[in-house]
VEXMAR-955246 format. One record per residue: residue in one letter; z, y, x of N, C-alpha, C in turn. Coordinates in steps of 0.05 Angstrom, whole numbers, padded with zeros to 5 digits, always signed. Example, Ala and Ser with C-alpha at 12.3 -4.5 7.8 and 13.67 -1.06 7.14 Angstrom:
<nodes>
a+00156-00114+00264+00156-00090+00246+00156-00066+00264 s+00142-00045+00257+00143-00021+00273+00157+00001+00258 
</nodes>
This chain:
<nodes>
x-00898+00070-00931-00871+00080-00929-00857+00076-00956 x-00831+00069-00955-00816+00064-00979-00792+00084-00979 x-00785+00092-01004-00761+00108-01008-00744+00093-01029 x-00720+00085-01021-00701+00071-01038-00678+00091-01042 x-00673+00098-01068-00652+00118-01074-00630+00105-01091 x-00606+00106-01082-00583+00097-01097-00570+00121-01110 x-00562+00118-01135-00550+00140-01149-00519+00137-01149 x-00506+00160-01148-00477+00160-01149-00467+00189-01146 x-00441+00191-01142-00428+00217-01138-00415+00217-01110 x-00418+00238-01095-00410+00238-01066-00380+00240-01060 x-00364+00251-01077-00336+00255-01070-00322+00228-01067 x-00302+00228-01049-00287+00203-01044-00274+00192-01069 x-00266+00209-01088-00253+00199-01112-00271+00183-01129 x-00298+00185-01125-00317+00169-01140-00327+00145-01125 x-00318+00141-01101-00328+00121-01083-00330+00093-01096 x-00309+00084-01109-00308+00057-01120-00308+00057-01150 x-00325+00074-01162-00327+00075-01191-00352+00061-01201 x-00352+00055-01227-00375+00041-01239-00401+00058-01236 x-00398+00084-01237-00421+00102-01236-00434+00103-01208 x-00420+00091-01188-00430+00091-01161-00443+00064-01152 x-00451+00048-01172-00463+00022-01165-00489+00026-01148 x-00503+00048-01154-00528+00053-01138-00521+00058-01108 x-00500+00074-01103-00491+00079-01076-00482+00053-01063 x-00466+00037-01078-00455+00012-01067-00477-00008-01059 x-00498-00009-01076-00520-00027-01071-00536-00019-01047 x-00543+00007-01045-00558+00016-01021-00542+00016-00996 x-00516+00018-00998-00499+00014-00974-00503-00014-00963 x-00505-00034-00981-00510-00062-00972-00538-00065-00961 x-00557-00051-00973-00584-00052-00962-00585-00041-00934 x-00572-00018-00930-00572-00006-00903-00560-00025-00883 x-00539-00039-00891-00526-00058-00873-00546-00081-00866 x-00561-00091-00886-00580-00112-00882-00603-00102-00863 x-00609-00076-00865-00630-00065-00848-00620-00058-00820 x-00593-00061-00816-00582-00055-00790-00580-00025-00785 x-00581-00009-00806-00580+00020-00803-00554+00032-00815 x-00553+00058-00813-00530+00072-00824-00539+00099-00835 x-00523+00110-00853-00529+00136-00865-00519+00157-00846 x-00538+00167-00829-00530+00186-00808-00547+00211-00807 x-00563+00215-00828-00580+00239-00828-00577+00253-00855 x-00574+00279-00853-00573+00295-00878-00600+00310-00881 x-00612+00306-00904-00637+00319-00910-00642+00320-00940 x-00655+00341-00949-00663+00343-00977-00639+00338-00996 x-00616+00348-00989-00592+00345-01005-00585+00316-01010 x-00588+00300-00989-00582+00272-00989-00573+00263-00962 x-00559+00241-00960-00554+00227-00935-00573+00204-00934 x-00586+00200-00911-00606+00179-00909-00602+00161-00885 x-00614+00137-00889-00615+00117-00868-00645+00111-00864 x-00654+00112-00840-00682+00106-00834-00684+00080-00819 x-00703+00063-00827-00707+00037-00814-00736+00029-00816 x-00743+00007-00804-00770-00004-00805-00768-00033-00813 x-00786-00041-00831-00788-00069-00839-00818-00077-00838 x-00824-00097-00822-00852-00106-00819-00871-00082-00813 x-00861-00064-00796-00878-00041-00788-00878-00018-00808 x-00866-00021-00831-00865+00000-00852-00839+00016-00849 x-00841+00042-00851-00818+00059-00851-00804+00056-00878 x-00777+00054-00877-00761+00052-00901-00740+00073-00899 x-00739+00090-00920-00718+00111-00922-00700+00103-00945 x-00674+00100-00939-00654+00094-00959-00638+00120-00963 x-00635+00129-00988-00622+00155-00992-00600+00153-01013 x-00580+00171-01009-00559+00175-01029-00557+00205-01033 x-00567+00215-01056-00566+00243-01062-00537+00253-01063 x-00532+00277-01052-00505+00288-01053-00503+00311-01074 x-00522+00311-01092-00524+00332-01113-00507+00325-01137 x-00493+00303-01137-00479+00292-01160-00499+00280-01179 x-00490+00260-01193-00507+00243-01210-00526+00259-01227 x-00516+00278-01242-00532+00292-01263-00554+00310-01251 x-00554+00314-01225-00575+00331-01212-00590+00314-01191 x-00589+00288-01193-00602+00270-01174-00632+00276-01171 x-00645+00284-01192-00674+00289-01191-00682+00311-01172 x-00664+00331-01168-00671+00353-01149-00674+00342-01121 x-00655+00326-01112-00657+00315-01085-00680+00295-01083 x-00683+00278-01103-00704+00258-01102-00732+00271-01100 x-00736+00292-01116-00762+00306-01115-00768+00317-01087 x-00747+00328-01075-00750+00339-01048-00758+00317-01028 x-00745+00294-01030-00751+00271-01012-00779+00261-01017 x-00787+00257-01042-00813+00248-01049-00835+00266-01038 x-00830+00292-01041-00850+00312-01031-00851+00313-01000 x-00827+00312-00988-00826+00313-00958-00841+00290-00946 x-00837+00266-00956-00848+00242-00944-00874+00232-00958 x-00882+00247-00979-00907+00240-00993-00906+00211-01003 x-00884+00204-01016-00880+00176-01026-00897+00170-01050 x-00911+00148-01049-00927+00139-01072-00908+00128-01093 x-00915+00132-01119-00897+00123-01141-00889+00094-01139 x-00907+00076-01131-00900+00048-01130-00882+00041-01106 x-00878+00060-01088-00861+00056-01064-00834+00070-01066 x-00828+00080-01089-00802+00092-01095-00787+00073-01113 x-00762+00067-01105-00745+00050-01123-00718+00065-01126 x-00709+00067-01151-00683+00079-01157-00664+00058-01165 x-00640+00058-01154-00619+00039-01160-00596+00053-01174 x-00587+00043-01197-00566+00056-01212-00551+00037-01230 x-00528+00047-01240-00512+00032-01259-00525+00034-01287 x-00520+00013-01303-00530+00013-01331-00509+00002-01350 x-00500+00019-01368-00479+00011-01387-00489-00009-01407 x-00515-00010-01412-00526-00027-01432-00532-00056-01422 x-00526-00061-01397-00530-00088-01385-00503-00099-01380 x-00499-00125-01387-00472-00137-01382-00463-00134-01354 x-00437-00131-01351-00424-00128-01325-00433-00150-01306 x-00443-00142-01282-00450-00161-01262-00479-00171-01263 x-00493-00164-01285-00521-00172-01287-00539-00152-01272 x-00562-00161-01264-00581-00145-01250-00608-00145-01265 x-00620-00121-01268-00646-00119-01282-00664-00102-01265 x-00687-00112-01258-00707-00097-01244-00730-00092-01263 x-00741-00068-01262-00764-00061-01279-00783-00044-01263 x-00809-00046-01269-00830-00031-01255-00831-00002-01265 x-00822+00003-01290-00822+00030-01301-00805+00029-01326 x-00801+00052-01338-00785+00053-01363-00773+00080-01367 x-00760+00083-01390-00748+00109-01397-00722+00112-01382 x-00711+00136-01384-00686+00142-01371-00662+00131-01387 x-00668+00124-01413-00646+00114-01430-00624+00135-01432 x-00599+00126-01431-00576+00144-01435-00565+00153-01408 x-00578+00147-01386-00568+00153-01360-00576+00181-01351 x-00556+00199-01347-00562+00227-01340-00575+00230-01313 x-00568+00213-01294-00581+00214-01267-00611+00208-01270 x-00617+00188-01285-00645+00181-01289-00660+00202-01306 x-00646+00214-01324-00659+00236-01339-00667+00259-01321 x-00649+00265-01302-00655+00286-01282-00679+00278-01265 x-00681+00253-01257-00703+00244-01240-00729+00245-01256 x-00729+00235-01280-00753+00235-01297-00762+00264-01301 x-00743+00282-01306-00750+00310-01310-00763+00322-01285 x-00751+00317-01262-00761+00329-01237-00786+00316-01226 x-00790+00290-01231-00815+00277-01222-00837+00278-01243 x-00829+00283-01268-00850+00284-01289-00862+00258-01296 x-00848+00236-01290-00859+00209-01296-00836+00189-01298 x-00841+00167-01312-00823+00145-01313-00835+00121-01299 x-00858+00125-01286-00873+00104-01274-00865+00099-01245 x-00841+00088-01241-00831+00080-01215-00812+00057-01219 x-00810+00038-01200-00792+00016-01202-00763+00025-01201 x-00746+00008-01213-00717+00013-01213-00702-00013-01213 x-00678-00012-01202-00659-00034-01201-00634-00025-01216 x-00628-00038-01238-00604-00030-01254-00582-00051-01251 x-00559-00041-01244-00535-00059-01240-00518-00056-01265 x-00514-00078-01279-00499-00077-01304-00470-00072-01301 x-00460-00052-01317-00432-00046-01317-00420-00048-01345 x-00436-00060-01363-00429-00063-01392-00400-00057-01399 x-00397-00036-01414-00370-00026-01422-00355-00047-01437 x-00331-00054-01427-00315-00075-01440-00288-00063-01448 x-00287-00038-01454-00261-00025-01461-00266-00004-01482 x-00246+00002-01498-00249+00023-01518-00249+00052-01507 x-00244+00056-01481-00243+00083-01471-00270+00097-01473 x-00270+00124-01473-00294+00140-01475-00313+00132-01452 x-00339+00135-01458-00359+00127-01438-00356+00141-01412 x-00352+00168-01412-00350+00183-01387-00325+00174-01372 x-00303+00167-01386-00279+00158-01372-00284+00130-01360 x-00299+00114-01374-00304+00087-01364-00322+00087-01339 x-00344+00102-01340-00363+00101-01317-00350+00114-01292 x-00331+00132-01296-00318+00145-01273-00292+00132-01266 x-00286+00109-01279-00261+00095-01272-00266+00077-01248 x-00244+00071-01234-00245+00054-01210-00252+00025-01218 x-00268+00013-01202-00275-00015-01206-00251-00032-01197 x-00240-00048-01215-00217-00064-01208-00225-00088-01190 x-00205-00101-01178-00211-00124-01161-00225-00146-01177 x-00216-00150-01201-00229-00171-01218-00258-00163-01224 x-00263-00137-01230-00291-00128-01235-00308-00130-01210 x-00296-00124-01187-00312-00127-01162-00321-00155-01157 x-00305-00174-01164-00313-00202-01160-00337-00209-01178 x-00339-00195-01201-00361-00199-01219-00387-00185-01210 x-00384-00159-01201-00408-00144-01193-00417-00149-01165 x-00400-00162-01149-00407-00166-01121-00433-00181-01117 x-00438-00202-01132-00463-00217-01129-00487-00200-01138 x-00484-00184-01159-00505-00167-01167-00512-00146-01146 x-00492-00135-01132-00497-00116-01111-00511-00130-01087 x-00502-00154-01080-00515-00168-01058-00544-00176-01066 x-00548-00185-01090-00575-00193-01099-00593-00168-01101 x-00582-00145-01110-00597-00121-01111-00607-00113-01084 x-00589-00114-01064-00597-00107-01036-00618-00127-01026 x-00615-00152-01032-00634-00172-01023-00661-00168-01037 x-00661-00161-01062-00686-00156-01077-00701-00132-01064 x-00686-00111-01058-00698-00088-01045-00709-00095-01018 x-00695-00111-01003-00704-00120-00977-00730-00136-00979 x-00731-00154-00999-00755-00169-01004-00779-00150-01010 x-00774-00130-01027-00795-00112-01035-00806-00096-01011 x-00788-00084-00996-00797-00068-00973-00808-00086-00951 x-00802-00111-00952-00814-00131-00934-00842-00139-00941 x-00851-00130-00964-00879-00135-00972-00882-00152-00997 x-00860-00162-01009-00863-00178-01033-00872-00162-01057 x-00889-00173-01073-00898-00160-01098-00874-00156-01116 x-00872-00132-01129-00849-00126-01145-00846-00145-01169 x-00869-00154-01180-00867-00174-01202-00853-00199-01194 x-00859-00208-01170-00846-00233-01159-00816-00227-01154 x-00810-00204-01144-00782-00196-01139-00767-00196-01165 x-00779-00185-01186-00766-00184-01213-00761-00213-01222 x-00780-00230-01220-00777-00258-01229-00754-00272-01214 x-00752-00266-01189-00731-00279-01172-00703-00269-01178 x-00700-00243-01183-00674-00231-01183-00663-00222-01211 x-00680-00219-01231-00670-00211-01257-00650-00231-01267 x-00626-00222-01275-00605-00240-01285-00614-00252-01312 x-00606-00276-01316-00613-00290-01341-00588-00296-01357 x-00566-00283-01351-00541-00288-01365-00542-00279-01394 
</nodes>
């Protein structure tokens, strides 16, 4: 069983912001799986699907970004998810806009949603997909990540979101995460 969690903020005003790249990516994954987010559980909306006989749960916590770990811990406990079968998808300010970076483990860095997850899970040992939003403006960080993605920016991040969803689909389809990283990590 796999749990794929996209990070973001649930209010409509945050729908198309840089900080919601995790939500946007898992929305595309759900579409590729032929599913939809139609179940509320563990303070998240979820999409349930099967790939090659394996159950796949795609989740978007509704706890707001900074409390994502609360929902994720509940989901991990409810479904008894193994660490290697949990993948978290989120935006990363330290990666150039539109680039994609997959890692098998790592620190939370400066990301408050990831800090919450690490705190609640007590480990950094789980795969993640980071979608680059590299700050290209002098505005304050909080203002930037919560700003709307412009049409020009969407054309840049669109491929990263599609590739992120495809990478996740490859992984839940049985591909080794190292091979998925080699295939999808941006080299820009």
